C-alpha angles and dihedrals in degrees: 000000000000101000139038114259106214091195096052118111087223110098114254093240089055090050090052090049089054091049093050092044091054090050089052097045093046087049091237079129105038127201113297092010116135117246119225114283121261089255092052092049091048092054096040096050102026094243135142118251090246091055092048091049091052092053094046092044089057092056091046091052089048091053094245093113134028132199129227110198111243093008110063143246122314140189112266125222114265115268120255118235112244109239111238094200138077101278134130123246089243094053091046095052093045090052088055092051093250129130110246122211138182128200117196114234103166142341130187144144119242138180111252113251121212093276096051092042090056093049092049093038091233136121119279109263094038110144115256127184114222118200122181119193140166110231120211137187118205086346095305120120110247110160146001113228128198110185122191111198127188099248095212089067095052108019099176098032094122090059092061128090109256102164110120091359133111110254090205089051092053092047091052099041098042105028104022092239109151118177112224102170141017148163127224140188126196122202135177115245142156126246118254122213095274095046091046092052094051095042093043094233131122116275110263093030117147115266136174115240113208124192115187133178114197123197137202118193091344093308120117102235102165139032112192124192112186134176113208128190107254090205090064101039138059131179120235129176136170118249126204134188106238115228114261117253119233 
């Protein structure tokens, strides 16, 4: 589609969205390139400013475009598919050809309260390491991770350098902890002030909240709570039609 069809049942703003999306996907408009101004789009396609704004707003809300106040609207980086398997952030980024990074924010050892004890299936008061890190890809902030590790499995973990290293890799190489199973939930959430500051997004922006329990030999060894930028991630899964039962 290269022009607006005034006789089409498809709303004009949706037609404009499709035109701009084709320009993005064909790389006629590459990443970080500015799109034409509202005035230019109005003149080029014979649309009202309100119609143009609706079409552009859709692509902004979908994470395909982003706005910079006072400068314009630009093409966003493609979203990364959220891995639905037991894999570390570092392994996932390396597999995508991106440079993973980790910035230490906090580390401490706590006594498990009733909630944590139930999740780990341990007695209240059991020692749990808590490690908070900002995860980056090619230098860009992508996620905030808070990992809770059963301290008995890695007693001196907090004394080790973890910046720009895979936590899973350290657990395996140093302590022989290999995760062989896990369960994970993904919820929609909004970024609070602290999350927004670290992730460099506006406060109240959409984020994905991941909660993962990882097991080794049937023992829950890690509880991970991670906040991912929703403008940089999407979830994809394969669907199959189960065979009918006779």
